[in-house]
N, C-alpha and C positions, 0 to 999 in steps of 0.2 A: 827681698826677694827671700830668704829662709823663714822670714816669719811669715810671707802668704803660701809656702809652701807647706808651712805647720798648722794655718789655718784653714789650707783644705782638708789635709787630713781629719785636722777633729771635726769637721762638716761632714765627711765621708763615713766619718767611723759612729759619727750620732745617728746617720740613717740606715746604717745598717744593722743599728740595736735595737732602732723603732723597728725595722721589718720583721728580725727575730722576733721579739718580742708578741707582736702579733700577730704572729705564724704559730708561736708557740702556746697562745691563750686562744688561738682560733682552731688548731687539728688538736689539738692533746689536752681538751678540755675532757674533766674526770667524767667517766661513763656511767657513774651515776646520777650526774646532773641530767644527762641526756634521755636517762631513760625513765626516768618520775616528772621531769619537767613535760607532758605531753601537751599537745595546740589545745586541748579542753583547762587545762588547766593557767595555761597563758594566757586564756580568753578568760579566765577569772578572774586570774591574777589581776590584769588588767581593766578590766567591767567585772564588778562583782556580782552574782545572778541569784537571787532568792525566788525558791520555788513560792510560787502564792498560796496553793493549797495545803500547803501543812499545818499553819495556823489556824484552818476553820475547821469547828468541830463537826461530826456527823451528828444529824438531826436525829432525834429519839419520838418514834410514832407508840409506845407504851399503851402511849394515855386512850390510844383509839385500840388494842389490842384487846382479844378477850383473854380474860386472865387463863383461861386453860393454854393458850398459845406462848405466854411469858416466859415460860421455861424453855426450852430450843434441847436441853438436854434431858427430857425425859419423853416418856411415850404416855401421853395423855392420851385417853377416850373420851372425847364430850360428844356426848347423844344429842345434842340440839346441832353440833356441828355437822353428823353425819344427816339427822334428820335437813338441812338446809340441801346439804351434796344431794340427797335423794332429791327433793324437789324441782330443785336448780335442773337434775336427771332427767326427773319426769316430765317437768316442761317442755325441756329441749325436745326428748323424744316423741311429745303431742305434736307439738309444733312442726316438726321433720314429718310427721307423717300426714300431718293437712298437708303440708307443702308439695309432700311424694302424690298422695291424691289428687292435688288440684294441676297436677303436672300429667301425671296419668290422664287425666280424665281432657286434656285438651289436648295431648297427643292423641287420643283416639276421636276425641270428636273433629281432628281434621283431616280422619280418615273415613268418617262415616260419611255418605250422601248429601248433598245440600238440596233444599227445598224444592230446587226443582225434580230433581230424581225421585225424591218421596212424593212428590205429587202423582205420577205413574205408579205408583207403588199400590196404590187400591183403584178398584175400577167398579162401576157402579152399573149394572145392566137393568132396562126395563126387560121385565119376561114377559109384559104384555105381546110385543111384535114376534115372541116365538110361538106358532101353532104346534098342534100335538103332532106328534109321531114324527117333527124337525129336530134338526139338530144345526146349531146357530155357532159359528167362530168368530173369536174375539182375541183381539192383542194385547195378550198381559204382562209384562216384564220381558220382553220381546220375545214370548213364547206364545203359541197358539193354544185359546183357551174355546173349550167345547163346551157346551151348554145344551143339554138334549133333554127336548122336554116330551117324555115318554108314554107309553101309550099303556092302556091296562093290561093286553096279552105280551109286551116286552116285561113288562113286571111281572106279571105271572112266570113268564117264561125263566127270567135270569134267578129266580129266588123257589125254583123248583129244582135247581141242579146241584149238585151233593160235593158238597166244598171238598168234600176229602181228597175228590178223585183230580183238582187241580192244582197244576205247580204249584200259587202263589195262594194259596187258600186265605178265602175273607168275605164273610159275606154279605152278600147286597146292602143288607141294614147298616152294615159298620160303612159303608162307603157315600153314603147319602143322606142329608138331611129330611126331605121328603121325598118320594117315593118316587113320586112323576119326574124330579128335576135332578138331572145326573151333571155333573160338574167335573170336566178330567182335564190335567193339563194335556192338548195333545202334542205329546214327543214320545215316540216306539223307545217300551227302555230296553230294544237291543244295539241300536246305535244311534238313536237320535232321530230317525224319519217322524212323515208327518203322516200317520194315517187315514184313509179316508172312510167318513163314516160310512154308513148302512151298506157295507160290504163287508164281505166274507161269507165264510163258513154258519156263520153263527150271531149275523145281520146287526154285528154292532158295529164292529171297527178294524180294516184292513190296511195292515201294512205293504206294500206292491216293492217295498225293493228287495226284500225276502221275507217274502209271507208267513206274517205273523197274523194272527188270527186271537180277536179281540171278542166277549159279546157284549152285549147291551150295557153292562154294569162295568165294562172295560178293564173284566180280568182277561188274562190271557189265557187264551183255547188251544193255542196249536201253532208252531212254528217258533223260532229261537230266541224268543226274545225271553227273556226270565222272571220278569216280572208285572204286575199290572199297571195299569196306565195308574200317574200319580193324580190324587185328588187332593186340590187346593185346601185352603181357607176360607171358606166363604161363609156368610149372614145371610138369611131373609128378613126382608122389612117391606109385609105385604107385598106387591110385587116388582119388588126392585130386588138383586141382587146382589152386593156387595164381596168382592171377592182381596183376599189380601187383609 
Protein backbone atom coordinates (compact mmCIF):
# COMPACT_ATOMS: atom_id res chain seq x y z
CA UNK A 1 0.00 0.00 0.00
CA UNK A 2 2.83 2.39 0.79
CA UNK A 3 4.43 1.64 -2.61
CA UNK A 4 1.18 2.49 -4.47
CA UNK A 5 0.84 5.75 -2.59
CA UNK A 6 4.43 6.67 -3.39
CA UNK A 7 3.88 5.89 -7.12
CA UNK A 8 0.79 8.02 -7.23
CA UNK A 9 2.61 11.01 -5.69
CA UNK A 10 5.42 10.73 -8.24
CA UNK A 11 2.95 10.65 -11.15
CA UNK A 12 1.13 13.71 -9.84
CA UNK A 13 4.45 15.52 -9.35
CA UNK A 14 5.56 14.82 -12.91
CA UNK A 15 2.18 16.05 -14.27
CA UNK A 16 2.41 19.29 -12.34
CA UNK A 17 5.98 19.81 -13.48
CA UNK A 18 4.94 19.41 -17.13
CA UNK A 19 2.06 21.89 -16.74
CA UNK A 20 4.31 24.48 -15.04
CA UNK A 21 6.98 24.10 -17.70
CA UNK A 22 4.45 24.53 -20.57
CA UNK A 23 2.83 27.55 -18.93
CA UNK A 24 6.15 29.19 -18.33
CA UNK A 25 7.29 28.69 -21.91
CA UNK A 26 3.90 29.83 -23.27
CA UNK A 27 3.20 32.99 -21.27
CA UNK A 28 6.66 34.16 -20.28
CA UNK A 29 8.35 34.05 -23.70
CA UNK A 30 10.90 36.88 -24.20
CA UNK A 31 9.33 40.01 -25.63
CA UNK A 32 12.06 40.37 -28.23
CA UNK A 33 11.09 37.17 -29.95
CA UNK A 34 7.42 38.25 -30.08
CA UNK A 35 8.11 41.67 -31.64
CA UNK A 36 10.74 40.61 -34.15
CA UNK A 37 9.08 37.49 -35.45
CA UNK A 38 6.04 39.03 -37.22
CA UNK A 39 3.61 36.94 -39.32
CA UNK A 40 5.41 37.82 -42.55
CA UNK A 41 8.72 36.69 -41.13
CA UNK A 42 7.11 33.48 -39.95
CA UNK A 43 5.69 32.93 -43.45
CA UNK A 44 9.10 33.59 -45.01
CA UNK A 45 10.71 31.32 -42.52
CA UNK A 46 8.39 28.53 -43.47
CA UNK A 47 8.16 29.35 -47.23
CA UNK A 48 11.05 31.44 -48.62
CA UNK A 49 9.83 34.11 -51.14
CA UNK A 50 12.02 35.61 -53.85
CA UNK A 51 11.05 38.77 -55.78
CA UNK A 52 11.38 37.78 -59.43
CA UNK A 53 11.97 41.33 -60.76
CA UNK A 54 15.05 42.09 -58.73
CA UNK A 55 17.38 40.17 -60.96
CA UNK A 56 16.13 41.64 -64.30
CA UNK A 57 18.22 44.41 -65.81
CA UNK A 58 16.56 47.59 -67.13
CA UNK A 59 16.76 47.71 -70.95
CA UNK A 60 18.74 50.54 -72.52
CA UNK A 61 17.37 52.50 -75.48
CA UNK A 62 20.42 54.67 -75.96
CA UNK A 63 20.99 53.25 -79.44
CA UNK A 64 17.65 54.71 -80.54
CA UNK A 65 17.99 58.13 -78.91
CA UNK A 66 19.49 61.27 -80.35
CA UNK A 67 22.99 62.08 -79.22
CA UNK A 68 21.85 65.42 -77.87
CA UNK A 69 19.49 63.71 -75.44
CA UNK A 70 21.84 61.08 -74.03
CA UNK A 71 23.06 63.40 -71.31
CA UNK A 72 20.01 64.11 -69.16
CA UNK A 73 21.81 66.41 -66.74
CA UNK A 74 22.69 69.03 -69.37
CA UNK A 75 20.31 71.55 -70.95
CA UNK A 76 21.00 71.07 -74.64
CA UNK A 77 19.41 73.11 -77.43
CA UNK A 78 19.08 70.88 -80.48
CA UNK A 79 17.86 72.89 -83.47
CA UNK A 80 16.64 69.79 -85.27
CA UNK A 81 14.44 68.85 -82.32
CA UNK A 82 12.93 72.32 -82.23
CA UNK A 83 12.29 72.21 -85.97
CA UNK A 84 10.57 68.86 -85.61
CA UNK A 85 8.43 70.20 -82.76
CA UNK A 86 7.45 73.23 -84.83
CA UNK A 87 6.57 71.05 -87.83
CA UNK A 88 4.39 68.81 -85.68
CA UNK A 89 2.73 71.83 -84.06
CA UNK A 90 2.10 73.52 -87.41
CA UNK A 91 0.72 70.35 -88.98
CA UNK A 92 -1.56 69.83 -86.02
CA UNK A 93 -2.78 73.43 -86.25
CA UNK A 94 -3.56 73.09 -89.95
CA UNK A 95 -5.41 69.83 -89.37
CA UNK A 96 -7.39 71.33 -86.49
CA UNK A 97 -8.29 74.37 -88.60
CA UNK A 98 -9.43 72.20 -91.50
CA UNK A 99 -11.52 70.01 -89.18
CA UNK A 100 -13.08 73.10 -87.58
CA UNK A 101 -13.89 74.55 -91.00
CA UNK A 102 -15.61 71.33 -92.07
CA UNK A 103 -17.56 71.20 -88.81
CA UNK A 104 -18.75 74.80 -89.10
CA UNK A 105 -19.66 74.30 -92.77
CA UNK A 106 -21.69 71.19 -91.94
CA UNK A 107 -23.39 72.99 -89.07
CA UNK A 108 -24.34 75.96 -91.22
CA UNK A 109 -25.56 73.72 -94.04
CA UNK A 110 -28.05 72.10 -91.67
CA UNK A 111 -29.56 75.53 -90.97
CA UNK A 112 -29.75 76.61 -94.60
CA UNK A 113 -32.98 76.09 -96.56
CA UNK A 114 -33.34 72.91 -98.58
CA UNK A 115 -33.81 72.63 -102.32
CA UNK A 116 -37.60 72.82 -102.04
CA UNK A 117 -37.39 76.19 -100.33
CA UNK A 118 -34.70 77.50 -102.64
CA UNK A 119 -36.85 76.67 -105.66
CA UNK A 120 -39.27 79.39 -104.49
CA UNK A 121 -36.49 81.92 -103.89
CA UNK A 122 -36.65 83.00 -107.51
CA UNK A 123 -39.59 83.79 -109.73
CA UNK A 124 -39.74 84.31 -113.48
CA UNK A 125 -42.45 86.55 -114.90
CA UNK A 126 -43.53 86.89 -118.51
CA UNK A 127 -43.83 90.63 -119.10
CA UNK A 128 -45.84 90.28 -122.30
CA UNK A 129 -48.93 89.59 -120.22
CA UNK A 130 -48.83 92.97 -118.40
CA UNK A 131 -50.30 95.80 -120.51
CA UNK A 132 -49.10 99.39 -120.24
CA UNK A 133 -50.55 101.29 -117.29
CA UNK A 134 -51.38 98.13 -115.32
CA UNK A 135 -49.95 96.75 -112.08
CA UNK A 136 -49.69 92.95 -111.72
CA UNK A 137 -49.38 91.26 -108.34
CA UNK A 138 -47.39 88.06 -107.77
CA UNK A 139 -46.40 86.08 -104.71
CA UNK A 140 -42.68 85.86 -103.99
CA UNK A 141 -41.20 84.44 -100.79
CA UNK A 142 -44.55 84.80 -99.08
CA UNK A 143 -44.85 88.49 -99.92
CA UNK A 144 -46.81 90.37 -102.59
CA UNK A 145 -44.69 91.46 -105.55
CA UNK A 146 -45.79 94.46 -107.63
CA UNK A 147 -44.76 94.64 -111.29
CA UNK A 148 -45.96 97.88 -112.87
CA UNK A 149 -45.85 98.69 -116.59
CA UNK A 150 -45.60 102.47 -116.43
CA UNK A 151 -46.77 104.88 -119.05
CA UNK A 152 -44.68 107.73 -120.44
CA UNK A 153 -46.76 110.21 -118.41
CA UNK A 154 -46.06 108.37 -115.17
CA UNK A 155 -42.35 108.24 -115.89
CA UNK A 156 -42.25 111.96 -116.63
CA UNK A 157 -44.30 112.76 -113.53
CA UNK A 158 -42.12 110.86 -111.03
CA UNK A 159 -38.87 112.16 -112.52
CA UNK A 160 -39.99 115.79 -112.35
CA UNK A 161 -40.28 115.67 -108.54
CA UNK A 162 -37.54 117.36 -106.51
CA UNK A 163 -35.99 114.52 -104.46
CA UNK A 164 -34.73 116.90 -101.77
CA UNK A 165 -38.32 117.46 -100.66
CA UNK A 166 -38.95 113.73 -100.11
CA UNK A 167 -38.90 111.98 -96.75
CA UNK A 168 -36.75 109.21 -98.17
CA UNK A 169 -34.85 110.94 -101.00
CA UNK A 170 -34.12 108.63 -103.92
CA UNK A 171 -34.15 109.37 -107.67
CA UNK A 172 -36.42 107.26 -109.84
CA UNK A 173 -33.44 106.25 -111.99
CA UNK A 174 -31.95 104.36 -109.02
CA UNK A 175 -35.13 102.39 -108.43
CA UNK A 176 -35.67 100.89 -111.90
CA UNK A 177 -33.64 98.99 -114.50
CA UNK A 178 -35.84 100.08 -117.37
CA UNK A 179 -38.00 103.22 -117.00
CA UNK A 180 -41.20 101.50 -118.10
CA UNK A 181 -40.91 98.62 -115.59
CA UNK A 182 -41.22 99.17 -111.85
CA UNK A 183 -40.72 96.18 -109.53
CA UNK A 184 -41.62 96.56 -105.83
CA UNK A 185 -42.31 94.47 -102.76
CA UNK A 186 -45.90 95.32 -101.91
CA UNK A 187 -45.48 95.75 -98.16
CA UNK A 188 -46.03 99.13 -96.55
CA UNK A 189 -42.98 100.31 -94.62
CA UNK A 190 -45.19 101.56 -91.79
CA UNK A 191 -46.80 98.45 -90.31
CA UNK A 192 -46.55 95.88 -93.09
CA UNK A 193 -49.93 96.37 -94.77
CA UNK A 194 -50.47 95.75 -98.48
CA UNK A 195 -51.00 98.99 -100.43
CA UNK A 196 -53.56 99.40 -103.20
CA UNK A 197 -52.18 100.06 -106.69
CA UNK A 198 -53.25 103.03 -108.84
CA UNK A 199 -54.68 104.84 -105.83
CA UNK A 200 -53.85 107.73 -103.54
CA UNK A 201 -53.13 111.40 -104.10
CA UNK A 202 -50.13 110.71 -106.32
CA UNK A 203 -51.53 107.96 -108.54
CA UNK A 204 -49.13 105.32 -107.28
CA UNK A 205 -50.03 103.27 -104.22
CA UNK A 206 -52.18 103.86 -101.15
CA UNK A 207 -52.09 102.04 -97.83
CA UNK A 208 -55.73 102.19 -96.66
CA UNK A 209 -54.90 101.21 -93.08
CA UNK A 210 -53.08 104.39 -92.02
CA UNK A 211 -53.12 106.57 -95.12
CA UNK A 212 -49.60 106.30 -96.52
CA UNK A 213 -49.41 107.65 -100.10
CA UNK A 214 -46.73 106.55 -102.58
CA UNK A 215 -46.05 107.83 -106.09
CA UNK A 216 -45.63 105.74 -109.25
CA UNK A 217 -42.03 105.08 -108.24
CA UNK A 218 -42.99 103.63 -104.85
CA UNK A 219 -41.61 106.60 -102.93
CA UNK A 220 -43.40 107.78 -99.78
CA UNK A 221 -45.09 111.15 -100.37
CA UNK A 222 -47.52 111.51 -97.49
CA UNK A 223 -48.56 109.55 -94.40
CA UNK A 224 -46.82 107.78 -91.49
CA UNK A 225 -44.65 105.43 -93.54
CA UNK A 226 -40.96 106.20 -92.84
CA UNK A 227 -39.39 104.87 -96.06
CA UNK A 228 -40.03 104.02 -99.69
CA UNK A 229 -41.34 100.66 -100.84
CA UNK A 230 -38.54 98.12 -101.15
CA UNK A 231 -37.09 97.30 -104.55
CA UNK A 232 -35.96 93.64 -104.83
CA UNK A 233 -33.01 92.35 -106.82
CA UNK A 234 -34.22 91.63 -110.34
CA UNK A 235 -32.90 91.05 -113.84
CA UNK A 236 -34.42 91.33 -117.31
CA UNK A 237 -33.78 88.92 -120.14
CA UNK A 238 -35.85 89.79 -123.16
CA UNK A 239 -39.50 89.69 -122.11
CA UNK A 240 -38.76 87.68 -118.95
CA UNK A 241 -38.28 89.22 -115.53
CA UNK A 242 -36.36 87.22 -112.91
CA UNK A 243 -36.72 88.30 -109.29
CA UNK A 244 -34.40 86.90 -106.64
